[in-house]
ZANUZA-342254 format. One line per 2 residues: number of its first residue (from 1); for each residue y, x, z of N, C-alpha, C. Coordinates in nm, 2 decimals. Each point is the difference from the previous one (the first is absolute). Layout:
BEGIN
NUM	Y/X/Z/Y/X/Z/Y/X/Z | ... .
END
This chain:
BEGIN
1	-0.69/-0.52/0.01/-0.05/0.03/-0.13/0.10/0.09/-0.08 | 0.13/-0.03/0.02/0.10/0.09/-0.07/-0.01/0.14/0.06 .
3	-0.04/0.02/0.12/-0.02/0.13/0.07/-0.11/0.08/-0.07 | -0.11/-0.07/-0.04/-0.11/0.06/-0.06/0.04/0.06/-0.14 .
5	0.08/-0.09/-0.08/0.04/0.05/-0.13/0.10/0.11/0.01 | 0.09/0.00/0.10/0.10/0.11/0.01/-0.07/0.13/0.04 .
7	-0.09/-0.01/0.09/-0.07/0.12/0.04/-0.09/0.05/-0.11 | -0.06/-0.09/-0.07/-0.09/0.04/-0.12/0.08/0.08/-0.10 .
9	0.12/-0.06/-0.03/0.09/0.07/-0.10/0.04/0.14/0.05 | 0.03/0.01/0.13/0.04/0.12/0.06/-0.11/0.10/-0.01 .
11	-0.12/-0.04/0.03/-0.12/0.08/0.00/-0.03/0.05/-0.14 | 0.01/-0.09/-0.10/-0.03/0.04/-0.14/0.10/0.10/-0.04 .
13	0.13/-0.01/0.04/0.10/0.09/-0.05/-0.02/0.14/0.06 | -0.03/0.01/0.13/-0.02/0.13/0.07/-0.14/0.05/-0.01 .
15	-0.10/-0.07/-0.04/-0.13/0.05/0.00/-0.02/0.10/-0.11 | 0.09/0.00/-0.10/-0.01/0.10/-0.11/0.11/0.10/0.01 .
17	0.07/0.01/0.11/0.11/0.09/0.01/-0.06/0.14/0.03 | 0.03/0.09/-0.09/-0.05/0.14/0.01/0.10/0.10/-0.05 .
19	0.02/0.11/0.06/0.09/0.10/-0.05/-0.08/0.14/0.00 | 0.03/0.08/-0.10/-0.05/0.13/-0.01/0.11/0.09/-0.03 .
21	0.02/0.11/0.07/0.10/0.09/-0.02/-0.06/0.14/-0.02 | 0.03/0.06/-0.12/-0.04/0.13/-0.03/0.10/0.09/0.07 .
23	-0.05/0.08/0.10/0.09/0.09/0.07/0.02/0.14/-0.06 | -0.08/0.03/-0.10/0.00/0.13/-0.06/-0.10/0.10/0.06 .
25	-0.03/0.10/-0.08/-0.10/0.10/0.04/-0.13/-0.05/0.04 | -0.04/-0.11/-0.06/-0.13/-0.06/0.02/-0.01/-0.11/0.11 .
27	0.11/-0.02/0.07/0.00/-0.09/0.11/0.05/-0.14/-0.05 | -0.06/-0.11/0.06/0.04/-0.13/-0.03/-0.01/-0.09/0.13 .
29	0.09/-0.10/0.01/0.00/-0.09/0.11/-0.02/-0.14/-0.05 | -0.11/-0.06/0.05/-0.03/-0.14/-0.05/0.01/-0.09/0.12 .
31	0.05/-0.12/-0.03/0.01/-0.10/0.11/-0.03/-0.14/-0.06 | -0.08/-0.08/0.07/-0.04/-0.13/-0.04/0.02/-0.10/0.11 .
33	0.07/-0.11/-0.02/0.02/-0.10/0.10/-0.09/-0.12/-0.04 | -0.08/-0.05/0.09/-0.09/-0.11/-0.03/0.03/-0.11/0.10 .
35	0.03/-0.12/-0.05/0.02/-0.12/0.08/-0.11/-0.09/-0.02 | -0.05/-0.05/0.12/-0.11/-0.10/-0.01/0.03/-0.12/0.10 .
37	-0.05/-0.11/-0.04/0.02/-0.12/0.08/-0.13/-0.08/0.01 | -0.05/-0.02/0.11/-0.12/-0.07/0.02/0.03/-0.15/0.03 .
39	-0.04/-0.09/-0.08/0.05/-0.14/0.00/-0.06/-0.06/0.13 | -0.13/0.01/0.02/-0.06/-0.07/0.11/0.05/0.06/0.14 .
41	0.01/0.13/0.01/0.04/0.06/0.12/0.15/0.00/0.02 | 0.07/-0.03/-0.11/0.15/0.00/-0.01/0.05/0.13/0.05 .
43	-0.06/0.11/-0.06/0.04/0.14/0.04/0.05/0.07/-0.11 | 0.12/0.06/0.01/0.07/0.07/-0.10/0.00/0.15/0.04 .
45	-0.03/0.09/-0.09/0.00/0.14/0.03/0.06/0.08/-0.12 | 0.07/0.11/0.03/0.05/0.09/-0.10/-0.04/0.14/0.04 .
47	-0.08/0.07/-0.08/-0.05/0.13/0.03/0.06/0.10/-0.10 | 0.05/0.11/0.05/0.05/0.11/-0.08/-0.09/0.11/0.00 .
49	-0.06/0.04/-0.12/-0.08/0.11/-0.02/0.08/0.11/-0.06 | -0.01/0.12/0.05/0.08/0.11/-0.05/-0.09/0.12/-0.01 .
51	0.03/0.08/-0.11/-0.09/0.12/-0.03/0.09/0.11/-0.05 | -0.03/0.12/0.05/0.06/0.12/-0.06/-0.11/0.08/-0.06 .
53	0.01/0.03/-0.13/-0.11/0.07/-0.06/0.05/0.13/-0.08 | -0.09/0.09/-0.02/0.03/0.12/-0.07/-0.11/0.03/-0.10 .
55	0.04/0.03/-0.12/-0.10/0.03/-0.11/-0.03/0.15/0.02 | -0.13/0.02/0.05/-0.04/0.14/0.03/-0.04/0.07/-0.13 .
57	-0.07/-0.07/-0.09/-0.04/0.06/-0.13/-0.01/-0.12/-0.09 | -0.03/0.02/-0.13/-0.02/-0.11/-0.09/-0.11/-0.09/0.05 .
59	0.03/-0.13/0.02/-0.10/-0.10/0.05/-0.02/0.00/0.15 | 0.05/0.10/0.07/-0.02/0.01/0.15/0.13/-0.03/0.07 .
61	-0.01/-0.10/0.09/0.12/-0.04/0.08/-0.04/0.00/0.15 | 0.09/0.07/0.08/-0.01/-0.01/0.14/0.10/-0.10/0.05 .
63	-0.03/-0.07/0.11/0.09/-0.11/0.04/-0.01/-0.02/0.15 | 0.10/-0.06/0.06/0.00/-0.06/0.13/0.06/-0.14/-0.01 .
65	-0.07/-0.10/0.06/0.04/-0.14/-0.01/0.00/-0.07/0.13 | 0.08/-0.10/0.02/0.00/-0.08/0.12/0.05/-0.14/-0.03 .
67	-0.03/-0.09/0.09/0.05/-0.14/-0.02/0.07/-0.05/0.12 | 0.10/-0.08/-0.02/0.08/-0.06/0.11/0.01/-0.15/-0.01 .
69	-0.03/-0.07/0.10/0.02/-0.14/0.01/0.15/-0.02/0.03 | 0.08/-0.06/-0.09/0.14/0.00/0.02/0.05/-0.09/0.12 .
71	-0.09/-0.09/0.05/0.03/-0.07/0.12/-0.01/0.09/0.13 | -0.08/0.09/-0.01/-0.02/0.10/0.12/-0.03/0.14/-0.06 .
73	0.11/0.06/-0.05/-0.01/0.13/-0.07/-0.04/0.12/0.09 | -0.12/0.00/0.05/-0.05/0.11/0.09/-0.10/0.08/-0.08 .
75	0.01/0.13/0.02/-0.09/0.10/-0.07/-0.14/-0.03/0.05 | -0.10/-0.04/-0.08/-0.13/-0.02/0.04/-0.10/0.10/-0.06 .
77	0.05/0.10/-0.07/-0.09/0.10/-0.05/0.03/0.03/-0.15 | -0.07/0.09/-0.05/0.02/0.05/-0.14/-0.13/0.04/-0.06 .
79	0.01/0.03/-0.13/-0.12/0.05/-0.08/0.05/0.12/-0.08 | -0.07/0.11/0.02/0.03/0.12/-0.08/-0.12/0.02/-0.09 .
81	0.03/0.02/-0.13/-0.11/0.01/-0.09/0.03/0.07/-0.13 | -0.11/0.02/-0.08/0.01/0.06/-0.13/-0.08/-0.09/-0.10 .
83	0.06/-0.03/-0.12/-0.07/-0.06/-0.11/0.00/0.09/-0.12 | -0.12/0.00/-0.06/-0.01/0.09/-0.12/-0.07/-0.08/-0.11 .
85	0.07/-0.02/-0.11/-0.06/-0.05/-0.12/-0.06/0.11/-0.08 | -0.13/0.02/0.00/-0.06/0.12/-0.06/0.02/0.00/-0.15 .
87	0.07/0.10/-0.05/0.03/0.00/-0.14/-0.12/0.02/-0.09 | -0.10/0.07/0.04/-0.12/0.02/-0.08/-0.09/-0.12/0.00 .
89	0.02/-0.09/0.08/-0.09/-0.12/0.01/0.09/-0.13/0.00 | 0.03/-0.05/-0.11/0.09/-0.11/-0.01/-0.06/-0.12/0.08 .
91	0.08/-0.06/0.09/-0.04/-0.11/0.08/-0.05/0.03/0.13 | -0.02/0.13/0.03/-0.05/0.05/0.13/0.12/0.03/0.09 .
93	0.01/-0.05/0.12/0.11/0.02/0.09/-0.06/0.04/0.14 | 0.04/0.11/0.05/-0.05/0.05/0.13/0.12/-0.01/0.10 .
95	-0.03/-0.05/0.12/0.10/-0.02/0.10/-0.05/0.05/0.14 | 0.09/0.04/0.08/-0.03/0.03/0.14/0.12/-0.03/0.08 .
97	-0.02/-0.06/0.12/0.12/-0.02/0.08/-0.04/0.00/0.15 | 0.10/0.02/0.08/-0.01/0.00/0.15/0.09/-0.11/0.05 .
99	-0.05/-0.08/0.09/0.08/-0.10/0.07/0.05/0.05/0.13 | 0.13/-0.03/0.03/0.06/0.04/0.12/0.05/-0.12/0.08 .
101	-0.01/0.01/0.13/0.05/-0.12/0.08/0.14/0.01/0.03 | 0.05/-0.09/0.09/0.15/0.00/0.03/0.05/0.12/0.07 .
103	-0.09/0.09/0.05/0.04/0.13/0.06/-0.02/0.11/-0.09 | -0.03/-0.03/-0.13/-0.03/0.10/-0.10/-0.12/0.08/0.03 .
105	-0.10/-0.06/0.07/-0.12/0.07/0.03/-0.11/-0.05/-0.09 | -0.10/0.08/-0.03/-0.11/-0.03/-0.09/-0.08/-0.12/0.04 .
107	-0.03/-0.09/-0.10/-0.08/-0.11/0.03/-0.13/0.00/-0.08 | 0.01/0.03/-0.14/-0.11/0.00/-0.08/0.03/0.08/-0.13 .
109	-0.10/0.05/-0.07/0.01/0.06/-0.13/-0.09/-0.07/-0.09 | 0.04/-0.01/-0.13/-0.07/-0.07/-0.10/0.00/0.08/-0.13 .
111	-0.12/0.00/-0.07/-0.01/0.06/-0.13/-0.05/-0.10/-0.09 | 0.06/-0.01/-0.12/-0.04/-0.11/-0.09/0.00/0.05/-0.15 .
113	-0.10/-0.04/-0.07/-0.01/0.02/-0.14/-0.01/-0.13/-0.07 | 0.08/-0.02/-0.11/-0.01/-0.13/-0.07/0.00/0.03/-0.15 .
115	-0.07/-0.08/-0.07/-0.01/0.02/-0.15/0.04/-0.14/-0.06 | 0.09/0.00/-0.09/0.04/-0.12/-0.07/-0.04/0.01/-0.15 .
117	-0.05/-0.11/-0.05/-0.04/0.00/-0.14/0.03/-0.13/-0.06 .
END
C-alpha cells in the first residue's frame, strides 16, 4: 500500500513537468514528461514528449515531435506538421502532419480543421 502512495506522489509530481525553451529566431524546444501508474496492472511508465517548432508566420507553426518511453528509449517514429490559427477567422485552426516510422519513412498524412467557440 505504501508503494502505491509513493508511486502516486511521484506520478503527480512528474505528470505536470514541462519545459519550453525559446531558442531565438522563431525556434522553440518544448519537452513534457508524463508519469502514469496503473493500479490494477501495477504498471509504471514515464514518457518523454519532445518538440522542436518554428514560427513560420503569425499564427503558423511548423514542428517535429517524438515520444520516448524512458524504460526503453528507442526511436519509434516522429510527426512533422504545421498548425495555423487563421487570424481572419477567430477560433479556426488548420493543421496538417505526416507520421514517420522508426526508419523515418512515410506512414500516413493527416489534414485537420477545427473550430472552437
